[in-house]
C-alpha positions, 0 to 999 in steps of 0.5 A: 500500499501507498501512504501519501502525506498532505498538509492541508489548511490552516490549522496544518491538518494531515490528510493523507491518502491510501493507495493499492498499488495493484488496483490503483484505487485509493482512499482519502483520510481526512480532506480536512481543506484546500478542496481543489490543489487535493483533486490535481494532486490526486491527477497528476498522481492517477489516484483513483479514488474509490472512498472519503473517511473523516475521522472525526466533525472539526471541520480541519478534518472534514471541512474538504469532503462536500468538495471532494464528493462533488469533484467525485460522485462516485467516492464512498463516503464514511464517518462514525454516525454520532460525528457527521451531524455536528459538520453541520452544526460548526458551519455557520462558524467556519469564516470566523475561526476556519477561515470560510464558510464550509459546505456540510457534506452529504450523508455517509455512504457506510456509517463506520463503527468499531472493528467494520472494515475498508476493502481497498483493492486487496486491502482489509483496514478495521476501523478503530471506534476511539471516542474522547477527542469526540463522541465519533472519533475513528482511527483506520488501522491496516496493513502496518499502520494506524490513522489515528485523526485527532486521537493519538500524537507523536509524543501526545494525545487529542484534546478533550476540552472541547464540546463532546470530549472527555478524558477519561474516554480518549485514555480509555481508547487509546489503551483499549484499541491502539496500545493494543496494536503491535508495536512496530505499527506507524501512527500517522497523527491528523497533525505534525509528525508519523511515529 
């Protein structure tokens, strides 16, 4: 599996593209902003985007989903049921803190919960429901890597002081679902460097 990272938006969030080399199919994780620039990069690299996953509702991770889905109407959209409505709830304030207006995306083609899988070419990726940063935070595990959104960072954990966050729940999620992964697992977080 090929992984390509892009830093997007004024909050410098990581957007990742996971591509299956044999089929050419690709999954976008957390397209938080800069949709037009991302689309240009995807076309240049000849990614066949078959799916888009938002790990959680914060706009720096979900803000570009609508525009990508408009440009890629055959791509499936994945998210957790608890977080999806919160994109629309934040959208009215986006201009003041995010820098521009955001259109909420259509309802996901599939709501993911803990243990659900996404097929990408001949590969299987597993959703891990890790609440605490937000109620519906998801991580995605497969092929020796875990994409953690804002649940876990290099040397730190996500904030739990936003509405819907809970520190105790966040630590429990990390202990039960991330620290149990093999030691050699690469952690690709929503901000900053891989660890």
